[in-house]
C-alpha positions as CSV (number, residue, x, y, z in Angstrom):
1,X,171.6,205.2,103.4
2,X,170.9,204.1,106.9
3,X,173.3,205.5,109.6
4,X,173.9,204.0,113.0
5,X,174.8,206.4,115.8
6,X,176.2,204.8,119.0
7,X,178.7,205.3,121.8
8,X,181.4,202.6,121.7
9,X,181.8,202.1,125.4
10,X,178.0,202.0,125.8
11,X,176.6,199.7,123.0
12,X,179.3,198.6,120.6
13,X,178.4,194.8,120.6
14,X,174.7,195.4,119.9
15,X,175.5,198.0,117.3
16,X,177.6,195.4,115.4
17,X,174.7,192.9,115.6
18,X,172.3,195.4,114.2
19,X,174.7,196.5,111.5
20,X,174.8,192.9,110.3
21,X,171.0,192.5,110.3
22,X,170.5,195.8,108.5
23,X,173.1,195.0,105.9
24,X,171.5,191.6,105.2
25,X,168.1,193.4,104.7
26,X,169.1,196.5,102.8
27,X,172.3,195.5,101.2
28,X,176.0,196.2,101.7
29,X,176.9,199.8,101.3
30,X,173.5,201.0,102.5
31,X,174.4,201.0,106.2
32,X,177.0,203.3,107.8
33,X,178.2,203.2,111.4
34,X,181.7,204.5,111.7
35,X,181.3,208.3,112.1
36,X,184.6,208.6,113.9
37,X,186.6,207.1,111.0
38,X,187.4,210.6,109.9
39,X,190.5,211.5,107.7
40,X,193.3,213.5,109.3
41,X,193.1,217.3,108.8
42,X,189.3,217.3,108.1
43,X,186.9,219.3,110.2
44,X,185.0,216.5,111.8
45,X,181.9,218.6,112.3
46,X,181.6,219.2,108.5
47,X,182.5,215.5,107.9
48,X,179.6,214.3,110.1
49,X,177.1,216.7,108.4
50,X,178.2,215.7,104.9
51,X,177.9,212.0,105.8
52,X,174.4,212.5,107.3
53,X,173.2,214.3,104.2
54,X,173.3,211.0,102.4
55,X,171.2,209.3,105.1
56,X,167.4,208.8,105.1
57,X,167.2,207.3,108.6
58,X,169.4,207.6,111.7
59,X,169.3,204.6,114.1
60,X,170.3,206.1,117.5
61,X,171.3,203.3,119.8
62,X,170.8,204.3,123.5
63,X,172.1,202.2,126.3
64,X,172.7,202.9,130.0
65,X,176.0,204.7,129.3
66,X,174.8,206.7,126.3
67,X,175.3,210.1,127.9
68,X,178.9,209.2,128.6
69,X,178.7,209.5,132.4
70,X,176.3,209.1,135.2
71,X,177.0,212.4,136.9
72,X,175.2,215.4,135.4
73,X,178.2,217.6,136.0
74,X,180.6,215.4,134.0
75,X,179.0,213.8,130.9
76,X,180.5,213.5,127.5
77,X,177.1,214.4,125.9
78,X,177.5,217.9,127.4
79,X,180.8,218.4,125.5
80,X,180.0,220.4,122.2
81,X,182.7,218.3,120.4
82,X,181.2,214.9,121.5
83,X,180.7,212.8,118.3
84,X,177.3,211.3,119.5
85,X,176.1,214.8,120.3
86,X,177.2,216.1,116.9
87,X,175.6,213.2,115.1
88,X,172.2,213.5,116.7
89,X,172.2,217.3,116.6
90,X,173.0,217.4,112.9
91,X,170.2,214.9,112.1
92,X,167.7,216.9,114.1
93,X,168.8,220.1,112.4
94,X,168.5,218.5,108.9
95,X,165.1,217.0,109.6
96,X,166.3,213.4,109.1
97,X,164.2,210.7,110.6
98,X,165.7,209.4,113.8
99,X,164.6,206.1,115.4
100,X,165.9,205.8,119.1
101,X,166.7,202.2,120.0
102,X,166.5,201.6,123.7
103,X,168.8,198.7,124.7
104,X,167.7,196.4,127.5
105,X,164.9,198.6,129.0
106,X,167.0,201.8,129.0
107,X,164.6,204.6,129.5
108,X,164.3,207.5,127.0
109,X,166.5,210.4,128.1
110,X,164.3,213.3,129.4
111,X,164.5,216.6,127.5
112,X,165.4,218.5,130.6
113,X,168.6,216.4,130.9
114,X,169.8,216.9,127.4
115,X,171.7,219.7,125.7
116,X,169.3,222.2,124.0
117,X,170.0,221.0,120.5
118,X,169.2,217.4,121.5
119,X,165.9,218.0,123.3
120,X,163.9,217.0,120.2
121,X,165.3,213.4,120.6
122,X,163.3,213.0,123.7
123,X,160.0,213.3,121.8
124,X,160.9,210.7,119.1
125,X,159.0,207.4,119.4
126,X,161.6,204.9,120.6
127,X,161.8,201.1,120.1
128,X,162.9,198.6,122.8
129,X,165.7,196.2,121.9
130,X,166.4,193.1,124.0
131,X,170.0,191.8,123.4
132,X,169.0,188.4,124.6
133,X,166.4,185.9,123.4
134,X,164.1,188.5,121.8
135,X,166.8,190.3,119.8
136,X,165.7,189.1,116.4
137,X,162.0,189.8,117.1
138,X,162.9,193.4,118.1
139,X,165.3,193.8,115.1
140,X,162.5,192.7,112.8
141,X,160.3,195.5,114.2
142,X,163.1,198.0,113.6
143,X,163.5,196.8,110.0
144,X,159.8,197.1,109.4
145,X,159.9,200.7,110.8
146,X,162.8,201.6,108.6
147,X,161.1,200.2,105.5
148,X,158.1,202.5,106.2
149,X,160.5,205.5,106.1
150,X,162.7,204.6,103.2
151,X,160.0,202.8,101.1
152,X,156.9,205.0,101.5
153,X,153.9,203.8,99.5
154,X,154.0,205.2,96.0
155,X,150.9,207.2,95.0
156,X,149.3,205.8,91.9
157,X,149.2,208.5,89.2
158,X,145.8,209.3,87.8
159,X,145.1,207.5,84.5
160,X,146.0,209.5,81.4
161,X,142.9,210.0,79.3
162,X,143.9,210.5,75.6
163,X,142.4,213.5,73.9
164,X,139.3,212.8,71.9
165,X,139.9,213.0,68.1
166,X,138.7,216.1,66.4
167,X,135.2,215.8,65.1
168,X,135.0,215.1,61.4
169,X,132.4,217.2,59.7
170,X,129.8,215.4,57.8
171,X,130.6,217.5,54.7
172,X,134.2,216.3,54.7
173,X,133.8,212.5,55.2
174,X,130.1,211.5,55.3
175,X,130.7,208.0,54.1
176,X,132.9,207.0,57.2
177,X,131.1,208.9,60.0
178,X,127.6,207.4,59.3
179,X,128.6,203.7,59.4
180,X,130.7,204.3,62.7
181,X,127.7,206.0,64.3
182,X,125.4,203.1,63.4
183,X,127.9,200.5,64.8
184,X,128.2,202.4,68.1
185,X,124.4,202.7,68.4
186,X,123.9,199.0,67.8
187,X,126.5,198.1,70.5
188,X,124.8,200.4,73.0
189,X,121.4,198.9,72.3
190,X,122.8,195.4,72.8
191,X,124.4,196.4,76.1
192,X,121.2,197.9,77.4
193,X,119.2,194.8,76.4
194,X,121.7,192.5,78.2
195,X,121.6,194.6,81.3
196,X,117.8,194.7,81.3
197,X,117.3,190.9,81.0
198,X,120.0,190.2,83.6
199,X,118.5,192.5,86.2
200,X,115.0,191.1,85.6
201,X,116.0,187.7,86.9
202,X,118.2,188.8,89.8
203,X,115.5,189.8,92.3
204,X,114.0,186.3,92.2
205,X,117.3,184.7,93.0
206,X,118.0,187.1,95.9
207,X,114.5,186.6,97.4
208,X,115.0,182.8,97.4
209,X,118.4,183.1,99.1
210,X,117.0,185.4,101.8
211,X,113.8,183.4,102.5
212,X,115.2,179.9,102.3
213,X,115.4,178.5,105.9
214,X,118.8,177.3,107.1
215,X,118.2,174.6,109.7
216,X,121.8,173.4,109.4
217,X,123.1,176.5,111.2
218,X,120.5,176.3,113.9
219,X,121.6,172.7,114.7
220,X,125.3,173.3,114.9
221,X,127.1,170.4,116.5
222,X,129.9,171.7,118.8
223,X,132.7,169.1,119.0
224,X,134.4,168.5,122.3
225,X,138.0,169.8,122.9
226,X,137.5,172.9,120.7
227,X,137.8,176.5,121.7
228,X,134.6,177.8,119.9
229,X,133.7,181.5,119.8
230,X,131.2,182.8,122.2
231,X,128.5,185.2,121.0
232,X,128.6,188.8,122.2
233,X,125.7,189.4,124.6
234,X,124.0,192.7,125.1
235,X,126.2,193.7,128.1
236,X,129.9,194.6,128.1
237,X,132.2,191.6,128.1
238,X,130.4,189.3,130.5
239,X,132.3,186.3,131.9
240,X,131.9,182.9,130.2
241,X,129.1,180.7,131.3
242,X,128.9,176.9,130.6
243,X,125.7,175.1,131.0
244,X,126.3,172.0,133.2
245,X,123.7,170.0,131.3
246,X,125.7,170.1,128.1
247,X,129.0,168.1,128.6
248,X,130.0,168.3,125.0
249,X,130.6,172.0,125.0
250,X,132.9,172.3,128.0
251,X,135.5,174.1,125.8
252,X,133.0,176.3,124.1
253,X,131.8,178.8,126.8
254,X,128.6,180.5,126.2
255,X,127.8,178.8,122.8
256,X,124.2,178.9,121.7
257,X,122.5,177.3,118.7
258,X,120.6,180.4,117.8
259,X,121.5,181.5,114.2
260,X,121.2,185.1,115.2
261,X,123.7,184.6,118.0
262,X,126.2,183.0,115.7
263,X,126.3,186.1,113.5
264,X,127.3,188.3,116.4
265,X,130.8,189.5,117.1
266,X,132.9,186.8,118.9
267,X,134.1,187.9,122.3
268,X,137.8,188.0,123.3
269,X,139.4,185.3,125.4
270,X,142.4,186.1,127.6
271,X,145.1,183.5,128.3
272,X,148.2,183.7,130.5
273,X,151.3,181.7,129.7
274,X,154.9,181.8,128.4
275,X,156.8,182.0,125.1
276,X,160.2,180.5,125.8
277,X,161.2,181.5,129.4
278,X,159.2,184.8,129.4
279,X,155.6,185.4,130.5
280,X,153.1,186.5,127.9
281,X,149.5,187.5,127.7
282,X,147.4,186.1,124.8
283,X,144.1,187.5,123.5
284,X,142.1,185.4,121.0
285,X,138.8,185.8,119.1
286,X,137.5,182.5,117.7
287,X,135.5,183.3,114.7
288,X,132.9,181.3,112.7
289,X,134.5,179.0,110.1
290,X,137.4,178.0,112.4
291,X,139.4,181.3,111.9
292,X,141.4,182.6,114.9
293,X,142.7,186.2,115.3
294,X,144.4,187.8,118.2
295,X,147.6,189.2,119.7
296,X,150.1,188.3,122.4
297,X,152.1,190.7,124.5
298,X,155.5,190.1,126.0
299,X,157.4,192.8,127.8
300,X,156.7,196.0,125.9
301,X,156.1,194.3,122.5
302,X,152.8,193.1,121.0
303,X,152.6,190.6,118.1
304,X,149.7,189.9,115.8
305,X,148.4,186.4,115.4
306,X,146.2,184.8,112.7
307,X,145.4,181.2,112.0
308,X,142.9,178.4,112.1
309,X,141.4,176.2,114.7
310,X,140.7,172.5,113.8
311,X,139.5,170.2,116.5
312,X,141.7,170.4,119.6
313,X,144.5,172.3,117.8
314,X,145.5,175.8,116.8
315,X,147.8,176.7,113.9
316,X,148.9,180.4,114.1
317,X,151.1,182.7,112.2
318,X,152.9,185.5,114.1
319,X,153.4,188.9,112.5
320,X,155.8,191.6,113.5
321,X,154.4,194.7,111.7
322,X,153.5,193.1,108.4
323,X,156.3,190.6,108.3
324,X,155.7,186.9,109.1
325,X,158.1,186.1,111.9
326,X,157.0,182.7,113.4
327,X,154.7,179.7,113.1
328,X,152.9,178.4,116.2
329,X,151.3,175.0,116.6
330,X,149.6,174.2,119.9
331,X,147.2,171.4,121.1
332,X,144.5,171.5,123.8
333,X,146.1,169.4,126.5
334,X,143.9,170.2,129.5
335,X,140.1,170.7,129.3
336,X,138.2,170.6,132.6
337,X,135.3,172.4,134.0
338,X,137.6,175.1,135.4
339,X,140.7,175.1,133.2
340,X,141.7,175.2,129.5
341,X,145.4,174.8,128.7
342,X,147.2,174.8,125.3
343,X,150.8,173.7,124.7
344,X,153.1,173.5,121.7
345,X,156.0,175.2,119.9
346,X,156.9,178.4,118.1
347,X,159.2,178.1,115.1
348,X,160.8,181.4,114.2
349,X,161.2,182.1,110.5
350,X,164.7,182.5,108.9
351,X,167.3,183.8,109.6
352,X,166.3,183.3,113.3
353,X,165.2,179.6,113.1
354,X,164.9,179.1,116.8
355,X,162.2,176.8,118.3
356,X,160.6,177.9,121.6
357,X,158.1,176.1,123.8
358,X,154.7,177.8,124.1
359,X,151.9,177.4,126.6
360,X,148.9,179.4,127.7
361,X,145.8,178.8,129.8
362,X,142.7,180.4,131.2
363,X,140.3,179.6,133.9
364,X,136.7,178.8,133.1
365,X,133.8,179.5,135.4
366,X,130.9,177.1,135.5
367,X,127.4,178.1,136.4
368,X,124.3,176.0,136.5
369,X,121.4,176.6,134.1
370,X,119.1,177.3,137.1
371,X,121.3,179.9,138.5
372,X,123.0,181.9,135.7
373,X,124.8,184.4,138.0
374,X,127.8,185.8,136.2
375,X,131.3,185.9,137.6
376,X,132.0,188.9,139.7
377,X,135.3,190.3,140.7
378,X,133.8,191.4,144.0
379,X,133.3,187.7,144.9
380,X,136.7,186.6,143.8
381,X,135.4,184.5,140.9
382,X,137.3,184.4,137.6
383,X,136.4,186.4,134.5
384,X,137.5,188.8,131.8
385,X,136.2,192.4,132.0
386,X,136.4,195.7,130.1
387,X,136.2,199.0,131.9
388,X,136.1,202.7,131.0
389,X,137.5,205.4,133.2
390,X,140.2,208.0,133.9
391,X,143.8,208.2,135.0
392,X,144.3,211.7,136.2
393,X,142.7,214.0,133.6
394,X,142.9,211.4,130.8
395,X,140.3,208.9,129.6
396,X,141.5,205.3,129.7
397,X,140.3,201.8,128.7
398,X,141.1,198.8,130.9
399,X,141.1,195.1,130.2
400,X,141.4,192.9,133.4
401,X,141.4,189.1,133.9
402,X,140.5,187.9,137.4
403,X,142.0,184.5,138.2
404,X,140.4,182.1,140.8
405,X,143.6,182.2,142.8
406,X,143.2,186.0,143.3
407,X,145.8,187.0,140.7
408,X,144.8,189.8,138.4
409,X,146.5,190.5,135.0
410,X,145.6,192.9,132.2
411,X,146.4,196.1,130.3
412,X,145.2,199.6,129.8
413,X,145.8,202.5,127.4
414,X,145.1,206.2,127.4
415,X,142.8,207.7,124.8
416,X,145.5,210.2,124.0
417,X,148.0,207.5,123.0
418,X,146.4,204.2,122.0
419,X,149.7,202.8,120.7
420,X,151.2,202.7,124.2
421,X,149.7,199.7,126.0
422,X,150.7,199.4,129.7
423,X,150.8,196.0,131.4
424,X,149.1,195.4,134.8
425,X,149.8,192.6,137.3
426,X,148.6,192.3,140.9
427,X,146.1,190.7,143.2
428,X,142.5,191.0,144.3
429,X,141.9,190.7,148.1
430,X,138.3,191.2,149.1
431,X,137.0,194.5,147.8
432,X,140.5,195.8,146.7
433,X,142.7,195.8,143.7
434,X,146.5,196.1,144.2
435,X,148.2,196.5,140.8
436,X,151.7,197.1,139.5
437,X,152.0,199.0,136.2
438,X,154.8,198.0,133.8
439,X,156.2,200.1,130.9
440,X,158.4,197.9,128.7
441,X,159.1,195.5,131.6
442,X,160.0,198.4,133.9
443,X,157.9,198.9,137.0
444,X,156.5,202.4,136.5
445,X,153.6,202.8,139.0
446,X,151.7,201.2,141.8
447,X,147.9,201.3,141.8
448,X,145.6,200.7,144.8
449,X,141.8,200.7,144.3
450,X,138.7,200.0,146.3
451,X,135.4,198.5,145.0
452,X,132.5,200.9,145.0
453,X,129.5,198.6,144.3
454,X,126.1,200.0,143.2
455,X,122.9,198.8,141.7
456,X,123.9,200.0,138.2
457,X,127.6,199.5,137.9
458,X,130.8,198.0,139.4
459,X,133.3,200.8,140.0
460,X,136.9,200.8,141.2
461,X,138.4,204.0,142.7
462,X,141.8,204.9,144.1
463,X,145.2,206.3,143.3
464,X,148.3,205.7,141.2
465,X,151.7,206.4,142.6
466,X,154.4,206.7,140.0
467,X,157.8,205.2,140.9
468,X,160.9,207.4,141.4
469,X,162.1,209.7,140.1
470,X,158.6,210.7,138.9
471,X,156.8,210.3,142.2
472,X,153.5,211.9,140.9
473,X,150.2,210.7,142.3
474,X,147.0,210.5,140.1
475,X,143.4,209.7,141.0
476,X,142.2,206.5,139.1
477,X,138.6,205.5,138.5
478,X,137.0,203.0,136.1
479,X,133.7,201.1,135.9
480,X,131.6,198.7,133.9
481,X,127.8,198.2,133.8
482,X,126.5,195.6,136.2
483,X,125.5,192.3,134.5
């Protein structure tokens, strides 16, 4: 059973919507949400405990009024007889899995502001739930998480090997043992002979495959209007470079006809755009054979993308967890020396069935063949860069996109929690980086950095100021090798 814990005056409408979605997925009778429908004369504390004993998962819906009052001195959650407090406390005591669902950017309650028996809730990994246009996307993520709890992968039992039959002595049945032994010996000899003749011819075939030249791959024709994967050079994430003498590869930055380069790992391209009315950041790798993989991030959620890339088009499938949740079809509508723009539609899978407009674009830097100077953030040119550094005492990895207009977007995560990806937005005045950090669409910090240029690397150094009520200040530093 799946139990929904919620406070009526806080989140009754969204609890009802989730109840319908969970019933449709797990079946009627498998979802329970009315803890306060308790028979008269029954100890409600015991009734709640007995109800929870049948549950495998508790979905705790937390909205802005979940504590039952804004003042710390007068909150319902501090009342030992509060139903929500009893539900969560009983689940924690029984070791039942609890999934906090944070409605419309509600922050997770801090342990210090909770009653002692509820402090464990603050350390449960929560899931953001938007009650608007993204409700079904977020509900799909919740359903996938519940499936991982209630339907764990079953271990395959080891194969049962039947016991060998007792040996028959030659004195008892000599007439049967001898013919059987002869047949087994003949089968073994035939198998060895087949293996011997097969392996004798295999080396010649392998040698021919490895030594036959492949001129077709060395003369790859790159069609126009096609986002083709760029090979990974020896340095870390250099900006794209388009040779001005090759007009047919304007949409294939950094492509080379070298067979060795084609086998290298494709680099990642970052696009900025929108899904529906909300901004999104797309990351793609265009692999050989027309295959495309990547992600897009919107708010605090990240969705996986897979598909193919015929000439001037992309056909992508969106996955939430392991569930197919949408189909995306976009066309390359703008292709200039400085800009690539894709536009199309996203069609959500049933039961959602909505159709949303999608677009994303990225700037392209052009350098001449005679002067292959890479893009540099210090000069204000566009480019995508990867950095390694620290935020306070923690190691961190940064991905930043510098736009020609001076806008900067990107993400970073700490090595201690790679699953929490924080979004960055800001600007890049000369020699500075002014960034805002967002956690699930909530502004959580402001970062100010200065460029410390050297002969070996490009380094940014400064401070991060957390927003109230945190107010902590951390040193921040990250760098990448100079091109």
